[in-house]
NUKOL-581187 format. One record per atom (N, C-alpha, C, O): x, y, z negated. Coordinates in steps of 0.02 Angstrom, whole numbers, plus 50000, padded with zeros to 5 digits. Example, Ala and Ser with C-alpha at 12.3 -4.5 7.8 and 13.67 -1.06 7.14 Angstrom:
2
506604971649610/506154977549610/506604983549610/507124983449577/506424988849646/506844994749643/506455000249606/506705005749598/
***
This chain:
409
497335044849132/497805050249134/497525056249099/497165055549049/497665062149124/497475068049087/496755069849101/496365070549055/496585070749164/495885071849183/495705066449231/495825067149291/495405060949206/495335055049247/494675054349279/494305059249289/494505048049297/493895046649334/493305045649287/493395044249228/492695046549312/492095046149271/492015039349239/491875039049179/492095034149275/491915027549250/492525024249219/492885020549252/492635025749156/493245023649123/493305016049121/493855013349132/492775012649107/492825005449101/493035002449167/493444997749169/492775004949221/492955002349287/493675004049303/494044999749327/493885010149289/494555012249307/495075009049263/495665008749281/494865006649204/495345002949164/495604996949202/496164994649191/495194994349248/495414988749289/495954990749338/496324986449362/496014997149354/496554999449397/497195000449359/497735000949389/497155000849293/497735002849254/498304997949261/498254992249237/498824999949291/499424996149293/499925000949269/500514999549259/499685005749260/499925011349230/499835016749274/499375019549244/499905019549313/499955022249369/500025016349402/500175017049462/499915004949363/499824998349378/499174996449389/499044990449390/498814999849396/498455001749448/498445008249464/498125010149512/498755020749400/498885025049401/498955020149407/499185017649355/498875016549446/499335017449453/499265018149406/499715020049369/498175016149371/498485019549317/498185017949250/497765013449246/498385021349199/498095020249135/497365021949136/497065022649190/497065022549078/496355024049075/496265031649081/496625035449048/495785033749122/495665040849131/495065043049091/494645038949071/495025049249079/494475051949040/493925054749084/493495050449092/493805059949112/493215061749150/493425062749222/494025063649233/492995062649270/493255062749338/492815066349386/492215067149375/493115068549441/492715071349494/492355065849531/492465059949518/491925067749577/491565062849617/492015060149671/492575062449681/491755055049706/492145051949759/492275056749816/492705055449858/491905062349819/491995067149873/492555072049858/492685076449899/492875071549800/493365076649781/493985076549824/494345081549828/494125070949856/494685070649903/494395068549970/494385062549985/494155073250011/493845071250075/494345067850120/494935069350118/494105063250161/494545059650207/494845064350258/494495068550287/495495063650270/495825067250323/495625064250389/495545058150395/495555068550439/495395066250507/494815061350506/494835056050538/494285063150469/493735058450461/493415056750528/493175051150538/493425061450574/493125060050639/493505054650676/493235051550722/494135053550657/494545048750691/494445041750663/494675036750692/494095041350606/494075034950570/493765029450612/493995023650610/493245031150650/492915025850688/493375022650738/493325016750752/493825026650766/494295023850815/494805019450783/495145015550817/494875020050716/495365015950682/495075009250659/495435004950635/494415008350666/494115001950650/494194997350710/493714996150747/494784994850720/494954991150780/494694984050775/494844980550726/494304981650824/494084974750822/494684970050822/495164971150858/494654964950781/495214960450776/495204955550834/494674954250864/495784952950850/495834947850901/495644941150872/495414940750815/495744935850910/495594929250884/496024927750823/496574930350818/495774923750777/496154922150717/496844919550735/496934915650782/497334921950696/498024919850708/498204914150661/497924913550607/498644910150683/498894904750640/499304907850585/499584913250594/499354904650526/499754907250471/500464908550494/500764904650531/500734914150472/501414916050490/501864915450429/501634915950372/502484914250442/502944912950387/503274919150361/503604918950309/503184924850394/503484930950368/503474936450418/503244935450475/503714942450398/503684948250441/504014947150509/503784949850559/504544943150512/504914942350574/504514938350626/504744937650682/503914935850607/503534931850654/503124935950702/502824933150748/503094942750695/502694946850738/503014947450807/503594949750811/502664945650861/502944946750928/502994954250942/502534957950928/503554956350968/503684963450978/503204966551028/503054972551024/502954962651075/502534965351129/501794965751111/501404968551149/501604962851055/500894962451036/500764967150978/501134967150929/500234971250982/500084975750925/499994971850860/499694966450860/500254974550807/500184971450741/499504973550712/499344979450709/499114968550691/498454969750663/498514970650588/498714966050552/498344976550564/498424978350493/497734979850463/497334983250494/497614977250403/496974978550369/497104981750301/497524979550263/496734987050288/496744990350222/496104988450186/495554990250208/496164984750131/495584982250094/495484986550031/495914986749988/494914989950028/494774994449972/494054993649950/493624991649990/493904995149886/493204995349864/492825000649902/493125005649925/492174999749911/491785004549950/491725011249913/491805011549852/491585016449952/491585023149925/491025024449875/491075029049834/490495020549878/489935021749834/489975018049768/489545018749725/490495014049758/490555009949698/490925013449642/491085019349646/491065009549590/491375012449531/492105014449543/492375018649507/492425011549594/493105013349610/493135018349669/493665019249699/492565021349685/492515025349745/493025031049750/493345031849802/493105034949697/493565040649699/494285038249709/494665041249748/494475033049673/495155030349679/495275027649749/495785028949780/494795023749775/494865020849841/494895026249894/495285025649942/494495031449886/494495036849935/495165040349938/495405042149991/495465041449880/496115044749878/496645040549913/497035043149953/496665033949897/497145029549930/497035029350005/497505029850044/496405028650025/496235028350096/496475034650132/496765034250186/496345040450103/496535046750134/497285047250144/497515049150198/497675045450093/498395045450101/498635040450152/499095041850191/498335034650152/498525029350200/498405031750272/498835030850315/497835034850285/497685037250352/498115043150371/498275044050430/498315047350322/498775052850337/499445050150362/499735052950409/499685044850331/500315041850353/500225038250420/500665038550463/499665034850429/499525031450492/499495036450550/499735034950605/499215042250538/499155047250591/499835049550617/499895051550674/500335049250575/501005051350594/501415045850627/501895047250662/501225039650616/501665034050637/501225027950651/501175023350609/500915027750709/500435022450723/500645018050781/500245013850804/501265018750806/501475014850863/501405007350851/501645004750801/501065004050898/500994996750899/500614994050838/500684988150822/500214998250806/499824996150748/499084996750765/498855001950787/498704991450754/497984991550756/497724991150685/497804986050651/497414996650662/497214997150592/496464996450584/496074999550619/496264992250537/495564991750516/495514993150441/495924990650402/495014997150421/494884998350351/494274994250331/493734995050359/494364989750284/493844985050263/493614986950193/494004986850146/492974988750186/492694990450121/492344984350091/492004980650126/492434983450026/492154977749992/491764980049930/491774985949912/491424975349899/491124976749835/491644977549781/492244976449793/491424979549721/491894980849667/492134974549630/492664974649598/491764969149636/491934963349595/492544959749623/492714960349681/492864955949579/493444951949598/493254946949652/493634945849700/492674943749644/492464938749694/492344941949762/492504938849813/492064948049763/491964951549827/492624952749862/492704951549922/493104955249823/493754956849853/494114950449874/494444950449926/494064945149835/494404938949853/494124936149919/494494933849962/493454936349926/493154933949989/493374938150048/493534935550101/493394944750038/493614949150092/494344947950110/494534947950169/494754946750059/495464945350071/495544938750110/495914938550159/495204933650088/495264927150121/495044927550194/495364924650237/494504931250208/494284932050277/494794936050317/494954934150374/495034941450288/495514945750325/496164942050340/496484943350391/496364937650296/497004934150306/496984929550366/497514927550391/496394927850391/496344923750452/496344927950515/496424925350570/496244934650507/496134938850565/496654944350575/496684947650627/497074945450523/497554950950526/498254948550510/498344943250480/498744952450532/499444950650522/499724953150455/500134949850424/499494959150434/499724962150372/499104964550334/498664967650363/499084963150269/498534965350227/498794970150173/499304968750142/498434975650164/498604980550112/498024980850064/497464982650083/498144979150001/497624978749950/497704972049914/498124967949933/497294970849863/496754974949835/497034980849795/497634982049791/496554984649765/496724990649728/496704989649652/497104992649617/496254985449627/496204984649554/496664979149529/496834974449566/496864979649467/497314974649437/496994967749436/497324962749450/496354967549419/496024961049415/495984957649483/496074951549488/495844961549535/495814958549602/496504956349627/496564951149658/497014960249612/497704958349630/497884951849594/498194947449624/497704951349531/497844945249492/497504939249525/497814933849532/496884940049546/496514934649578/496864932349642/496954926449654/497054937149684/497384935449747/498054932049734/498224927149766/498434934749686/499094931849671/499044924649647/499494920649661/498504923049613/498434916349585/498014911649630/497914905849613/497774914149686/497304910349727/497634904949768/497304900049788/498274905649782/498604901049828/498434902249901/498574898049944/498124908149916/497904909649983/498324915050018/498134917550070/498894916849989/499294922150019/499744919150073/500284916550060/499494919550135/499864916650192/500104921950241/500444920350290/499924928250228/500144933750270/500474939050225/500324939350166/500934943050253/501224948550212/500674952750181/500234955350216/500704953450115/500184956850077/500504962150033/500964960749994/500274968250039/500524973849999/499984975849950/499534979649967/500024973249890/499514974549839/499624981549810/500184983749802/499064984849794/499084991849772/499044992649696/498944998149671/499134987149659/499154987349586/499604981649563/499804977349601/499744981849499/500134976549468/499674971149441/499154972849412/499834964749448/499394959549422/499474958749347/499984960449318/498954956249315/498984954449244/499154947049240/498704942849238/499794945549237/500014938649233/500304937349164/500574941949133/500264931249139/500484929849070/501234930649063/501624929749110/501434932349002/502154932848987/502414939848998/502094944049030/503014941148971/503324947648976/503874947849028/504154953149042/504034942149056/504554942049108/504254944649173/503644945749178/504684945749222/504454947949287/503964942849315/504104936849315/503374945149339/502884940349364/503134936649426/503474939549469/502974930349430/503144926349489/502584927049540/502034924449530/502734930449595/502234931849645/502304927149704/502844924349714/501784926349744/501844922549806/502384925549851/502474931649850/502734921549889/503284924149931/503094929649979/503514933849996/502474929850001/502264934850050/501914940850018/501584944650053/501994941749952/501624947049917/502094952149885/502544950249848/501984958549899/502304964049864/501784967549821/501204968249842/501974969749762/501524973849721/501844980749714/502354981449682/501524985749744/501824992349748/501434997449707/501565003449712/500954995249666/500554999849627/500965003949579/501485001649554/500745009849565/501065014149517/500975011149448/500425009249429/501505010749410/501495006849348/501755010849289/502315013249290/501345011549237/501555014949176/502105010849142/502535013749109/502075004249149/502585000049119/503265001349151/503775002049116/503275001749218/503905003249253/504165010149234/504765011049225/503715014949227/503935021649208/504265021549139/504795024649129/503955017949092/504245017649025/504935014549026/505385016748991/505015009349067/505685006149072/506185010949104/506765011149083/505975014849153/506425019749184/506635025049134/507205027249134/506165027149091/506335032049039/506845029048991/507305032548970/506775022648974/507255019348930/507955019448962/508445020648927/507995018049026/508645018349061/508945025349058/509545026049049/508525030349066/508745037349065/508995039148995/509525042148987/508605037248945/508785038748876/509465035648858/509865038748824/509575029548881/510205026048865/510805029948889/511345029448859/510725033748943/511295037548971/511385044248935/511925047248940/510875046648900/510905053448873/510885053948797/511075059148770/510645048948763/510475049748693/511075050448647/511625048048661/510945053848592/511425054048537/511305047948493/510785044848498/511785046248449/511695040448405/511085041348360/510915046848340/510765035748345/510195035948299/509605032048324/509585029848381/509115031348280/508505027648296/508075031648344/508115037748347/507645028048382/507155031048426/506455029048401/506335023248386/506005033948397/505315032548383/504925032548449/504965037248488/504545027148461/504095026848518/503385027648492/503135023248457/503065033248509/502425035148479/501865034248529/501915036348587/501325031048507/500725030148549/500105030548506/500155031448445/499525029948538/498905028848502/498685021648516/499075017748543/498075019948498/497825013148509/497565012048580/497345006548597/497585017248622/497355016548692/497805011448727/498415011548718/497505007148766/497865001448795/498465003448835/499005000748825/498395008448881/498975010148923/499535013048882/500125012048899/499375016648829/499895019548787/500265014148748/500875014448742/499905009348722/500225003848686/500684999848734/501224997848714/500454998848795/500864995248844/501494999248861/502044996448867/501415005748869/501995009948885/502505009748828/503105008948840/502255010348767/502715010248709/503075003448705/503665003248690/502704998048717/503014991448713/503524990448769/504054987648758/503354992548829/503824991848885/504464995748872/505014993448887/504385001848844/504975005748825/505375002148772/505985001648778/505034999548722/505374996048667/505794990148694/506374989548677/505484986048735/505834980048759/506444981948800/506984979048790/506354986648846/506924988548888/507474992048847/508064990648857/507274996448802/507764999948761/508174995148718/508774995948711/507844990148690/508204985248650/508674981048692/509214979148670/508464979648754/508914976148800/509554980148812/510094977348824/509484986748809/510064991248820/510454992548756/510924996448755/510244989248702/510604990048639/510384995848596/510744997748549/509804998748610/509565004448572/509115002148515/508794996848519/509085006048463/508665004548405/508005008348411/508005014548412/507455004748417/506805007948429/506295005348380/506274999348364/505865009848356/505295007948315/504675011048345/504665016948362/504145007048352/503515009548379/503075012048322/503035008948269/502745017648334/502285020648285/501635022148320/501625025148374/501075020048290/500415021148321/500015026048279/499925025148219/499775031348312/499385036548278/498645035448293/498455033648349/498235036648244/497515036248255/497265042748288/497615047848286/496665042448317/496405048148354/495685049648336/495235048748377/495555051748274/494865053648257/494655059848297/495035064748301/494055059648325/493825065348364/494235066648426/494265072248450/494565061448452/494965061948514/495575066448508/495835068748559/495795067848448/496415071448437/496855067348391/496605063148353/497495068648393/497955064848349/497805066448276/497675072248258/497825061348235/497675062048164/498155066948131/498765066148135/497875072048097/498295076848062/498705073548006/499305074948001/498405069147965/498825065747915/499365061347947/499925060947922/499185058148002/499685054048036/500265058148063/500835056148057/500115064048091/500635068448116/501065071048058/501675071548065/500745072548002/501125074947944/501595069547918/502165070947900/501355063347916/501775057847895/502355056747943/502925055447922/502215057248008/502745056548058/503265062048050/503865060648053/503035068148040/503505073748032/503955072647971/504545074347972/503665069847918/504055068547858/504585063247871/505155063847849/504395057947907/504885052747923/505445055447967/506025053647959/505265059748013/505775062648058/506255066948017/506865066748029/505995070647970/506425074847927/506895070547885/507475072347874/506645064847862/507055060547819/507545056147858/508115055447838/507305053347914/507715048347950/508105051248008/508575048148033/507925057248029/508285060848083/508415056348144/508985054948160/507885054248178/507975050048238/508305054048293/508315060148293/508585050348341/508925053548397/508425056948443/508565062348470/507845053848452/507345056648497/506685052948487/506645048048450/506165055448521/505505052248521/505295050748593/505355055048636/505055044648605/504725043048667/503985043748656/503695040148614/503665048248692/502955049648683/502555045948736/502525048148793/502245040548717/501785036848762/501095039948754/500625036648732/501045046248772/500455050248760/500275054248823/500655054248871/499695057548822/499535062048877/499765069048859/500075070148807/499625073848902/499905080548894/499645084048831/500045086748793/498985083948821/498715087448763/498955084348698/499085087948649/499005077748696/499255074348636/499985076048624/500205076748566/500375076648677/501085078348670/501165085348643/501625086748605/500715089948662/500725096748633/500615096348558/500955099648519/500125092248537/499995091448465/500605088548429/500795090848375/500915083448460/501495080348430/502065085448423/502385085848371/502175089248476/502715094248475/502605099348421/503065101448386/501985101448413/501825106348362/501975103748292/502165107548247/501875097248282/501975094248216/502705092948200/502925093848143/503105090848250/503795088748236/504305093948256/504895093248239/504095099248290/504565104548308/504885103348376/504865097848403/505165108748404/505445108548471/506175106348473/506465105448526/506485105548415/507195103848414/507315096448430/507835094748459/506845092148413/506935085048424/506815083348498/506285084948524/507295080148532/507195078348602/506575073848610/506465069248571/506195075348662/505575071748675/505565069548748/505685073548793/505415063148759/505375060348826/504685057248836/504365054948789/504455057048899/503815053948914/503755051848986/504225052249025/503165049549003/503025047149071/502665052649110/502585058249087/502435050849170/502055055549212/501415057849179/501135062949198/501175054149129/500555055949095/500615062549058/500115065449038/501225064949050/501335071449017/501255077249066/501215083049045/501225075649130/501155080949181/500435081349205/500215077049243/500055086349185/499355086949205/499255091149268/498685092849285/499795092849302/499755097549357/499825094149425/500105088649430/499575097449477/499725095649546/500075101549578/500025107149553/500435100249632/500805105649664/500355110649699/500565116349711/499745108749716/499305113249751/498775116349705/498215117749727/498945117349642/498465120449596/498375127849616/498845131049640/497775130449605/497625137249626/497835142449574/498035147949593/497805140749511/497955145549458/498695144949439/498885140349403/499095149649462/499805149449447/499965151249374/500525150349351/499465153749339/499555155049267/499375149049224/499405149349163/499205143549256/499015137449221/499655133749202/499905129649241/499905135049143/500545132249121/500485129649050/499995131049015/500985125749029/501005123048961/501695124548931/502115120048926/501825130848911/502475132448882/502635128748818/503205128348798/502115126048786/502225122148724/502655115948737/502935113148690/502695113848800/503075107848816/503775109348844/504125104748864/503975115548844/504635117248871/505175113148836/505205112848775/505605110048876/506135105848850/505965098448849/506405094348842/505325096748856/505115089748857/505325086648925/505225089648977/505605080648922/505825077248982/505335071749001/505025068648957/505255070449066/504775065549090/504985063249159/505445066049189/504655058049184/504735056149253/504055056349287/503545055149256/504065057849352/503445058249391/503625057249464/504215056549482/503115057149507/503215056049578/503505062249611/503355067849590/503925061449662/504125067149702/503525071249727/503555077349732/502975067749743/502375071149767/502115076249717/501805081149738/502245075249653/502015079849601/502535084949581/502375089749545/503155084049603/503695088149577/504115091749630/504425096849615/504135089249691/504625091449739/504315093349806/504335089449853/504025099249812/503705101349874/504195101949932/503995101449990/504825103149917/505325103949970/505655097349990/506055097250037/505495091949956/505745085449977/505505084050048/504905084850063/505955081850092/505785080850162/505205076050170/504745077150209/505225070550131/504685065550136/504015068450114/503505066850143/504025072750063/503415075750037/503135080950085/502525081250096/503575085150112/503355090850151/503015088950217/502645092850245/503145082950242/502875081150307/502145079050305/501825078250358/501865078150245/501175075850241/500725081350213/500935085250169/500105081850238/499645086950212/499415085450142/499385079650121/499255090650105/498985089950038/498235088750042/497895091950082/497965084150002/497235083250002/496895089349972/497185092649928/496305090949995/495935096649968/495355094149927/495035089149944/495215097549873/494665095649830/494075100249840/494105104849881/493535099049804/492975103649804/493195110449778/493635110849735/492905115649805/493145122449792/493185124149718/493645127549696/492705121749679/492675123549609/493015118449563/493005119249502/493315113249591/493625108049551/494355109749536/494715112449579/494565108349476/495275108649460/495635102849495/495395097249492/496205104149527/496565098649560/496685092949511/496885094049454/496575086849534/496595081049491/497245077249503/497355074549557/497685076949453/498335073549463/498265066049474/498685063049509/497755062949446/497655055849456/497535054349530/497845049949559/497075058149560/496915057049630/497505058949675/497615055849727/497885064049655/498465065949695/498975060349697/499275059049750/499085057049641/499565051549639/499315045549680/499715042149713/498665044249678/498395038849718/498425040349792/498535035849833/498335046549811/498425048649880/499145047249902/499265044649956/499625049049859/500325047749875/500465040249880/500845038149923/500145036349838/500225029049842/499985026549910/500305022249940/499425029349935/499185027350000/499695028750055/499775024750100/500025034550051/500535036250101/501095031150101/501275028450153/501365029750043/501935025150040/501725017950055/502125014150082/501115016050038/500885009350055/500895008350130/501095003050155/500655013350167/500675012650240/501385012550266/501545008550310/501815016750239/502515016850263/502855010150252/503245007850294/502715007050195/503005000350182/502724995350232/503094991350261/502054995550242/501744990850289/502024991850359/502124987050396/502124998050378/502394999550445/503084996550454/503244993650506/503504997350404/504184994550408/504164986950415/504534984050454/503724983750378/503654976450383/503404974550452/503604969550481/502944978650479/502704977350547/503254977950599/503214974850652/503764981850584/504334982450629/504854976950618/505424977350642/504654971750580/505064965850569/505684967350527/506204964150534/505614972250482/506164973850436/506004970650369/505524972650335/506394965850349/506254962250287/506554965650227/506314964750171/507084969550236/507404973150181/507554980250202/507864981350254/507334985150162/507434992150181/507344996750121/507044994750070/507605002750127/507515008050077/507095013550109/507145014850169/506685016850068/506285022450091/506345028250042/506325027249981/506405034250069/506345040250028/505605041850026/505345045550068/505245039049977/504525039349977/504255045349939/504625048649903/503605046649948/503285051949910/503125049849839/502975053949797/503165043249825/503085040849756/503755039249723/503765037249665/504305040149758/504965038749730/505435035749782/505255034949840/506025034249759/506505030749802/506335023249800/506345020249747/506175020449858/505905013649861/506415008849890/506745010449940/506475003049859/506884997649885/506434991549893/506124989249845/506404988949955/505934983649971/506304977850003/506724978750046/506134971749982/506364965750015/505774960950021/505454959249972/505634958750082/505144953550093/505474948550140/505394948850201/505844943950111/506254939150148/505834933150166/505514930150123/505834931450229/505424925950252/505604919450215/506174917250217/505104916550182/505214910350146/505524911050078/505634906150043/505674917350058/506004918349993/505604923049950/505044924949967/505894924949894/505544929349847/505544936549872/506004938649907/505014940149854/504984947249871/505264951449814/505334949149757/505434957649831/505724962149780/505504969149797/505524971249855/505284972949746/505094979849755/505314983849695/505214981749638/505614989649708/505814994049653/505675001249673/505795003249730/505405005049625/505275012149636/505655016149583/505605014649523/506025021149604/506365025549557/506045032449563/506105035749614/505705034549510/505365041049512/505855046649494/506435045449478/505595052749497/506015058749487/506025060749413/505505061049381/506615062149388/506685064549319/506575072149318/506805075749363/506225074449267/506045081549264/506055084049192/506095080149145/506035090649186/506005093749120/505545099849125/505535103349175/505155100949072/504715106749071/505125113049062/505525113649015/505015117849107/505325124449102/504805129649120/504465129049170/504735134649078/504245139949089/503545136949099/503155139349139/503405131649061/502735128749061/502585123849116/502025121349120/503075122449160/502965117849216/503535112849221/504105114649205/503395106749244/503935101849252/504325103049316/504025104049369/504985103049312/505415103949370/505945098449369/506145096249316/506165096049428/506665090749429/507305092849394/507515098749397/507625088149360/508265089549328/508825089649380/508755086849434/509375092849362/509945093449408/510245086549422/510425085049479/510295082449370/510575075749377/510015070649380/509565070749338/510045066149429/509565060849436/509935054149430/510365052549471/509765050349378/510115044049366/509785038449405/510005032649401/
***
């Protein structure tokens, strides 16, 4: 994302877009202590010893109403390469648990960073718990999805890397709720289809993996909707967009007069793009264009260069007055750290992951949630296919900050 985690290679494994952002690849990051655990003193009481191993259950409706539901949150340990991401998710998860813990026995299980470590922990937990939440990385989710060992309701925190471009075929007891840059790009395509003027669309990215995936996901969905899209890839010498490439793009825009541009870029790159092509051309993007959190200290920290740019992002990042958002505390960072939007989104993911798990624990196989990560639609039908959809909030930059649009499609 914009200001990401230190260990880029490791966090690339989380990239689901915000698919594991939840997410794409981040650039530099705070330490794992940047989002301290809420109610840390309470954590030991939440490490509930499990009861005797339960027999495999066929679905959420198998939980006896009189017996506490045993729930396990599986995350990489705090000292590993995924420590900051895991800590953010854990903190959000415990914040939601603190508000709604009736009939839930929660254990937090820390594992090593490797796929094999997580797979072993998952296999062990599936014999001892009723609901499992995790893994967090894309590679670990892929391993679990393909293992043939998913016998309990499982809420994965990232999107799997499965072959093909069609919707992945997941085990019947598995939901994947990770924040996904691919899903965001598809949602932007749906939005564009309702608003655009006639003409071609340029989808602009660099060679960075998450950006190429976002541009491709936008392209595929937009073409399904009957739109004409061309992808354009800009080089990034010195970590900035190529000046000759921007000049060439500006010339093409002047000649071909596209209807709009989809920017599969981060915030600083989008500023460069806007400067090259002008503010008159409509510009759309994903949450990666929003480098802010709602609890930033410097109210003068704005990006007026992006005024008029449209994007989608989580309610947690855009809507402090949303009822679902307002009921949860904001994570606090180190005093001298700039608030990190990557960690804020992962904290929000933790909140919604628990809320989904709680609903399943209440034997609800199909439900809607007004979540802090979006409007959520969930189906986990016993013996049938699962379904999960997240609709994020549409926004536009005004006075240097993104604000929700009046109309939400």
